[in-house]
C-alpha positions as CSV (number, residue, x, y, z in Angstrom):
1,M,447.1,36.5,51.5
2,R,443.5,36.0,50.8
3,F,440.6,36.0,53.2
4,L,437.3,34.1,52.1
5,T,434.1,33.5,53.7
6,L,432.1,30.4,52.0
7,I,428.7,29.8,53.3
8,R,427.2,26.6,52.5
9,P,424.2,24.5,53.5
10,V,424.6,21.8,56.2
11,P,424.3,18.5,54.2
12,H,422.0,17.0,57.0
13,L,419.1,19.6,56.0
14,K,418.3,17.7,52.8
15,S,415.2,15.7,54.1
16,P,413.7,18.6,56.2
17,F,413.4,20.7,53.2
18,S,412.0,18.1,50.9
19,N,408.8,17.9,52.5
20,L,408.6,21.4,53.9
21,K,404.7,22.1,53.5
22,L,404.6,25.7,52.7
23,L,402.9,27.6,49.7
24,A,405.5,27.5,46.9
25,A,405.6,31.2,45.5
26,S,406.1,30.6,41.4
27,W,406.4,33.1,38.7
28,S,404.3,32.8,35.6
29,A,406.1,32.5,32.5
30,A,403.6,35.3,30.7
31,G,403.5,38.6,32.7
32,G,406.0,37.6,35.4
33,R,403.3,37.7,38.3
34,R,403.6,35.5,41.2
35,R,401.0,32.8,41.9
36,A,400.5,30.9,44.7
37,S,400.1,26.7,44.6
38,A,399.0,24.7,47.1
39,R,401.6,21.9,46.5
40,P,404.4,21.0,49.0
41,L,407.9,22.4,48.3
42,R,410.3,19.6,46.4
43,L,413.6,21.1,46.5
44,R,416.2,19.6,44.6
45,E,419.0,18.0,47.1
46,S,421.9,20.2,45.7
47,P,424.0,23.4,47.2
48,R,421.2,25.5,46.0
49,S,418.6,24.0,47.9
50,L,418.9,26.1,51.2
51,R,418.8,29.6,49.1
52,L,415.9,28.4,47.1
53,C,414.1,27.5,50.2
54,V,414.9,31.1,51.9
55,I,413.5,32.6,48.7
56,Y,410.3,30.7,48.6
57,C,409.5,31.2,52.2
58,A,410.4,34.9,52.1
59,G,408.0,35.4,49.1
60,C,405.2,32.7,50.8
61,R,401.7,34.4,51.3
62,P,398.1,32.5,51.2
63,Q,396.6,34.4,48.5
64,D,393.2,32.4,49.3
65,P,392.0,33.5,53.1
66,S,390.4,29.8,53.3
67,L,393.7,28.3,53.4
68,D,394.5,30.0,56.8
69,T,391.2,30.1,58.3
70,R,389.8,26.4,58.0
71,T,389.6,26.3,61.8
72,L,388.2,28.6,64.3
73,P,390.3,31.5,66.1
74,I,392.5,30.2,69.0
75,N,390.4,31.9,71.4
76,D,387.0,31.0,70.0
77,P,384.8,29.4,72.9
78,I,383.2,27.1,70.4
79,R,385.9,25.1,70.2
80,F,386.3,24.1,73.8
81,R,383.0,25.2,75.3
82,K,381.6,21.7,74.7
83,T,384.7,19.9,76.7
84,A,385.4,22.5,79.1
85,P,382.3,23.6,81.2
86,N,382.3,26.0,84.3
87,N,382.2,23.3,86.3
88,M,385.4,21.8,85.3
89,P,386.9,19.6,87.9
90,K,390.7,20.0,89.0
91,S,391.9,17.2,87.1
92,A,390.9,19.2,84.1
93,P,389.8,16.1,81.8
94,S,389.7,18.4,78.8
95,P,390.5,17.0,75.4
96,A,394.1,17.1,76.2
97,N,394.0,14.2,78.5
98,T,392.8,11.7,75.7
99,N,395.5,9.7,74.3
100,D,394.0,8.8,71.1
101,A,395.0,11.5,68.9
102,V,397.7,11.1,66.3
103,L,400.5,14.1,66.0
104,P,400.5,15.4,62.7
105,A,403.4,15.7,60.3
106,P,405.6,18.5,60.8
107,V,405.5,21.3,58.5
108,F,409.1,21.7,59.2
109,E,411.8,19.4,61.0
110,D,415.3,19.3,61.7
111,K,416.2,15.8,62.9
112,K,419.8,16.5,63.8
113,H,418.9,19.4,66.1
114,D,415.4,18.0,67.1
115,I,413.5,20.9,65.7
116,K,409.5,20.3,65.0
117,I,407.1,23.1,63.8
118,F,403.7,21.9,63.6
119,Q,400.7,24.2,62.1
120,G,397.3,24.2,63.7
121,D,395.3,24.3,66.8
122,C,397.6,24.2,69.7
123,L,395.0,22.0,71.7
124,E,394.8,19.3,68.9
125,I,398.5,19.4,68.8
126,L,398.8,19.2,72.7
127,R,396.4,16.3,72.5
128,A,398.5,14.1,70.5
129,I,401.8,15.0,72.1
130,P,402.8,12.1,74.6
131,A,402.3,12.7,78.3
132,D,405.7,13.5,80.5
133,S,407.4,14.1,77.6
134,V,408.4,18.0,77.7
135,D,411.0,19.7,80.2
136,L,410.2,23.3,80.0
137,I,407.1,25.0,78.2
138,F,406.9,29.1,77.3
139,A,403.6,30.1,76.2
140,D,402.9,33.7,74.9
141,P,399.2,33.3,74.8
142,P,397.0,35.8,73.0
143,Y,396.6,38.9,75.5
144,F,392.7,39.8,74.5
145,L,393.6,43.5,73.9
146,S,392.4,44.2,70.3
147,N,389.7,46.3,71.4
148,N,390.1,48.8,68.7
149,G,392.0,51.4,70.8
150,I,395.1,53.2,69.9
151,T,398.8,53.3,70.6
152,C,402.3,55.1,69.5
153,H,404.7,53.3,67.6
154,A,408.0,54.8,65.9
155,G,406.2,58.2,66.8
156,R,402.8,57.3,64.8
157,M,399.4,57.0,66.6
158,V,398.5,53.0,65.3
159,S,395.7,50.6,66.0
160,V,396.3,47.9,69.0
161,N,394.4,45.5,67.0
162,K,396.7,42.6,66.3
163,G,394.2,40.4,64.6
164,E,391.0,38.3,64.9
165,W,392.7,35.7,67.4
166,D,393.7,38.5,69.8
167,K,390.0,40.0,70.3
168,S,388.3,38.9,73.7
169,R,385.3,36.8,73.5
170,G,384.2,38.2,77.4
171,A,385.9,37.1,80.8
172,E,384.2,33.9,81.2
173,A,385.2,32.5,77.6
174,N,388.8,33.9,77.7
175,H,389.3,32.2,81.0
176,E,388.0,28.9,79.8
177,F,390.5,29.2,77.0
178,N,393.3,29.6,79.4
179,R,392.3,26.8,81.5
180,A,391.7,24.4,78.5
181,W,395.3,24.9,77.1
182,L,397.0,25.2,80.4
183,A,395.4,21.9,81.3
184,A,396.9,20.3,78.2
185,C,400.4,21.8,79.0
186,Q,400.2,20.2,82.5
187,R,399.7,16.8,80.8
188,V,402.8,17.0,78.6
189,L,405.3,18.5,81.3
190,K,407.5,16.0,82.8
191,P,406.7,15.7,86.6
192,D,409.8,17.7,87.2
193,G,409.1,20.0,84.6
194,S,408.0,23.9,84.4
195,I,406.0,26.3,82.5
196,W,406.4,30.2,81.9
197,V,403.5,32.2,80.7
198,S,403.9,36.0,79.7
199,G,401.1,38.6,79.4
200,T,399.9,41.9,80.3
201,S,396.9,42.5,82.9
202,H,394.5,42.0,80.1
203,V,395.4,38.0,80.3
204,I,398.1,37.5,83.4
205,H,395.4,37.3,86.0
206,S,393.3,34.9,84.4
207,V,396.5,32.7,83.7
208,G,397.6,32.9,87.4
209,F,393.8,31.7,88.7
210,A,393.7,28.9,86.1
211,M,397.0,27.8,87.6
212,Q,395.8,27.7,91.0
213,Q,392.6,26.0,89.8
214,L,394.6,23.1,88.1
215,E,397.1,23.0,91.3
216,F,400.3,24.1,89.7
217,K,403.2,25.2,92.1
218,L,403.7,28.8,91.7
219,L,406.9,29.7,91.8
220,N,407.7,33.4,90.7
221,D,406.1,36.1,89.0
222,I,408.9,38.2,86.8
223,T,408.3,41.7,85.9
224,W,409.8,42.5,82.7
225,V,410.6,46.2,82.5
226,K,410.9,47.7,78.9
227,P,413.4,50.5,79.2
228,N,412.0,52.6,76.1
229,P,408.1,51.8,76.3
230,P,405.7,53.8,73.9
231,P,404.1,57.0,75.4
232,N,400.5,57.0,76.8
233,L,398.7,59.1,74.0
234,S,395.6,59.6,76.2
235,C,397.4,61.1,79.0
236,R,394.8,59.4,81.3
237,Y,397.0,56.4,82.5
238,F,400.6,55.5,83.4
239,T,402.9,54.7,80.8
240,H,402.5,50.9,80.3
241,A,406.3,49.7,80.8
242,T,406.0,46.2,82.1
243,E,405.1,42.6,81.3
244,T,404.4,39.7,84.0
245,L,405.7,36.4,83.4
246,I,404.6,33.5,85.6
247,W,406.9,30.9,86.2
248,A,405.2,27.5,87.8
249,A,405.9,23.8,88.4
250,K,403.8,21.1,87.3
251,N,402.2,20.4,90.7
252,K,403.3,20.3,94.3
253,R,405.5,17.7,94.4
254,S,407.7,18.8,91.3
255,R,411.4,19.2,92.3
256,H,412.0,22.0,89.3
257,K,415.1,22.8,87.9
258,F,416.8,26.3,88.8
259,N,420.3,27.0,87.9
260,Y,420.7,29.5,90.5
261,A,424.6,29.8,90.2
262,L,424.6,30.4,86.5
263,M,421.9,33.3,87.2
264,R,423.9,34.6,90.0
265,Q,427.1,34.5,87.5
266,H,424.9,36.5,85.2
267,N,424.1,39.3,87.8
268,G,427.5,39.8,88.8
269,G,427.9,37.6,91.5
270,K,424.7,38.6,93.1
271,Q,421.1,37.0,93.5
272,M,419.0,37.7,90.5
273,K,415.8,39.5,91.3
274,S,412.4,39.0,89.9
275,V,412.6,42.6,88.2
276,W,414.3,42.2,84.6
277,E,415.1,45.3,82.5
278,I,415.2,44.1,79.0
279,F,414.7,45.8,75.9
280,P,412.1,44.7,73.5
281,P,413.3,42.9,70.0
282,S,415.8,45.1,68.0
283,A,415.7,45.8,64.5
284,E,418.1,42.9,63.8
285,E,415.9,40.3,65.2
286,K,413.1,41.8,62.8
287,R,415.1,41.9,59.7
288,F,413.3,38.7,58.5
289,G,409.6,40.3,59.4
290,K,407.7,41.7,62.3
291,H,405.1,39.6,64.7
292,P,402.9,42.0,66.7
293,A,403.7,39.9,70.1
294,Q,407.3,39.2,69.2
295,K,409.7,38.6,72.2
296,P,413.3,39.5,72.3
297,I,416.0,36.9,72.4
298,A,417.5,38.1,75.7
299,L,414.7,37.4,77.5
300,L,414.0,33.7,76.4
301,E,417.8,33.2,76.5
302,R,417.3,34.0,80.3
303,I,414.5,31.8,80.8
304,L,415.8,28.9,79.2
305,L,419.5,29.0,81.0
306,A,417.6,29.6,84.2
307,S,415.2,26.4,84.1
308,S,416.7,23.9,81.5
309,N,420.0,22.3,80.4
310,E,421.3,21.4,77.2
311,G,419.6,18.5,75.8
312,D,416.3,19.1,77.4
313,V,412.8,19.5,75.2
314,V,411.2,22.7,75.1
315,L,407.6,23.5,73.8
316,D,406.0,26.8,72.7
317,P,402.3,26.4,72.0
318,F,401.9,29.8,70.7
319,L,405.1,30.2,68.5
320,G,404.5,33.3,66.9
321,G,407.6,35.1,65.4
322,G,409.8,31.9,66.5
323,T,411.7,33.2,69.4
324,T,411.7,30.5,71.3
325,L,412.6,28.1,68.7
326,V,415.7,30.3,67.5
327,T,416.9,30.6,71.1
328,A,416.5,27.1,72.0
329,L,418.7,25.9,68.9
330,R,421.4,28.5,70.0
331,L,421.4,27.2,73.6
332,R,421.2,23.3,72.3
333,R,417.8,22.4,73.5
334,H,415.5,20.4,71.4
335,V,412.3,22.5,70.6
336,L,408.6,21.6,69.6
337,G,406.5,24.7,68.4
338,C,402.7,25.1,67.6
339,E,401.4,27.8,65.4
340,L,398.0,28.5,63.7
341,S,399.0,30.9,61.3
342,L,400.9,30.1,58.1
343,E,402.3,33.5,57.7
344,S,403.8,33.1,61.4
345,V,405.3,30.0,60.4
346,T,406.9,31.3,57.3
347,L,408.4,34.0,59.4
348,T,409.7,31.3,62.0
349,V,411.2,29.3,59.0
350,R,413.0,32.5,57.8
351,R,414.4,33.1,61.2
352,I,415.8,29.5,61.8
353,L,417.4,29.0,58.4
354,P,420.2,31.4,58.9
355,E,421.0,29.7,62.2
356,L,421.3,26.3,60.2
357,V,424.0,27.6,57.9
358,Q,427.6,26.9,59.0
359,V,430.8,29.2,57.9
360,E,433.9,27.9,56.3
361,I,436.6,30.0,56.7
362,S,439.8,29.4,54.7
363,V,442.9,31.4,54.3
364,S,445.3,30.3,51.3
365,R,448.9,31.6,50.3
366,S,450.5,31.3,47.0
367,H,454.3,30.7,46.9
368,F,456.2,31.5,43.8
369,S,460.3,30.6,43.5
370,L,462.5,31.6,40.7
371,D,464.9,29.2,39.6
372,L,468.0,30.7,37.5
373,F,469.8,27.6,36.8
374,S,468.0,26.6,33.7
375,D,470.2,23.1,33.3
376,P,468.9,20.2,35.3
377,M,471.5,19.4,37.8
378,D,472.0,18.6,41.8
379,R,472.8,22.2,43.2
380,S,472.2,21.3,46.9
381,F,475.9,21.5,47.7
382,Q,476.3,24.9,45.7
383,R,473.4,26.4,47.5
384,E,474.8,25.3,51.2
385,A,478.3,26.8,50.2
386,R,476.8,29.9,49.0
387,A,474.7,30.2,51.8
388,R,477.9,29.7,54.4
389,R,479.8,32.5,52.4
390,H,477.0,35.0,52.1
391,P,474.3,34.8,54.9
392,Q,471.2,36.1,53.2
393,L,469.8,39.2,55.1
394,S,466.2,40.1,55.0
395,R,464.4,43.3,56.0
396,L,460.8,43.8,57.2
397,V,459.1,46.2,54.6
398,Q,455.2,45.6,56.1
399,Q,453.5,44.4,58.8
400,E,449.5,44.3,59.3
401,R,447.4,42.9,61.6
402,K,443.9,42.9,61.3
403,F,440.5,41.8,62.7
404,Y,437.4,40.4,61.2
405,F,434.2,40.5,62.8
406,V,431.7,37.3,62.3
407,G,428.2,37.9,62.5
408,T,425.9,35.7,64.8
409,T,422.6,35.7,62.4
410,Q,424.4,36.5,59.3
411,R,427.5,33.8,59.9
412,E,429.9,36.2,57.4
413,V,432.4,38.9,57.8
414,I,430.5,41.8,58.6
415,Y,433.5,44.1,59.4
416,S,437.2,44.4,59.5
417,V,439.8,46.6,60.9
418,E,443.4,47.1,61.2
419,A,444.3,47.4,64.8
420,R,447.0,46.9,67.1
421,T,445.0,45.3,69.6
422,L,441.4,43.4,70.3
423,E,440.6,46.1,72.3
424,E,441.3,48.9,69.7
425,A,439.6,46.8,67.2
426,W,436.0,46.5,69.3
427,Q,436.4,50.2,69.9
428,N,436.5,50.6,66.2
429,F,433.8,48.4,65.7
430,R,431.7,50.2,68.3
431,N,432.1,53.2,66.2
432,S,430.9,51.8,63.1
433,P,427.7,51.6,61.3
434,K,427.6,47.9,62.3
435,A,427.7,48.8,66.0
436,L,424.4,47.0,66.5
437,T,425.0,43.9,64.9
438,E,425.6,40.7,67.3
439,I,428.8,39.3,67.1
440,L,429.6,35.7,67.0
441,F,433.4,35.7,67.0
442,V,436.5,37.8,66.0
443,I,439.3,36.5,63.9
444,K,442.8,37.8,63.9
445,T,445.5,37.7,61.1
446,E,449.0,39.0,61.2
447,T,450.8,39.3,58.0
448,E,454.7,40.2,57.5
449,I,456.5,40.9,54.6
450,Y,460.2,40.6,54.5
451,L,462.1,41.8,51.2
452,A,465.5,39.5,50.7
453,Q,468.9,41.8,50.5
């Protein structure tokens, strides 16, 4: 018996890859050095296309800083100060309310699963999305905490600075920015849609106040507790171990979705409280690269399961490392993502490609028979008579039961073991080096070999 695991690209992915607008990494014939070209990827529609796309995306890095800095930082008040004055009315006639904008072509699209990634300013992209078209929004905006401070990561002292996009422009400018993108999100939400926003104390109070100004309907504030927070190096504060998520409906008239029974089932038959203890992203979730503000898949799974249904449209205006997109695909939601940074878009594409690969498992058997009679003749009567005179006996000489564990991300057999029961196989897996890998399903095979006597 042979056990084969074959990975092949899904056929419908030919078109999206043909116009993927990422920088192509090419190798110079002389010297073997990589050079960047600004042309779109043009991949041949062949079984090798998927692997080539993964390689190109993994090596993609903008060599020219101007390629990734043509627009102002997303929190720069100059971008929206002209259209978002301090006395903005509650109806918020921000640029997001105009309907003459044209939605740009996505840099990545999978039409079968309704996945679209747009690169650019989220305010401009939100302005072009049709009104009342999105069921659920998850937003992880800049926290404005890049203040040249320090923190502890993996036992080392590191800077808290994440980038220019995370630097504070002052309380008033930060609040104007939060109000502008929240107004844009409110416009595209369906009448019964809802929005989740995550943040720390640096930004979440501004977000909550802006929601009140825009007359969102505040539903819950969730405290996300991190069981293993980094220690506080200054020893002058309590250890920062939580983040806050605000859940709000579009307006006071909204009849938002809440899958109460499912949440109660996930909580062991009890009502789920507003304090969630969830670990930060694991090493497995960061194997394609790290994003400084990456959220764990478990957090997004709970949010999407609680407040949306299969087939709903989910939007993330600050896509970052792509956790929302990966989770929405696994839960069969349609998803739109906006991201300004090309490097973050590349990371998202790296993470989503393995999710769009299917596993084909085939078990083949070879059977050989020996015929001792060389002359062609009808021997059916002789065989039946011989079987009646001498009943054939067989003896079991080998029996084997194996379990194969297929990973959720890798979509291949990552661990196999001989065991008597499934429980014993799981116990062996948990004691193996692959114990931290997320498992999609387990395959059991049984083999018996008999010796004819």
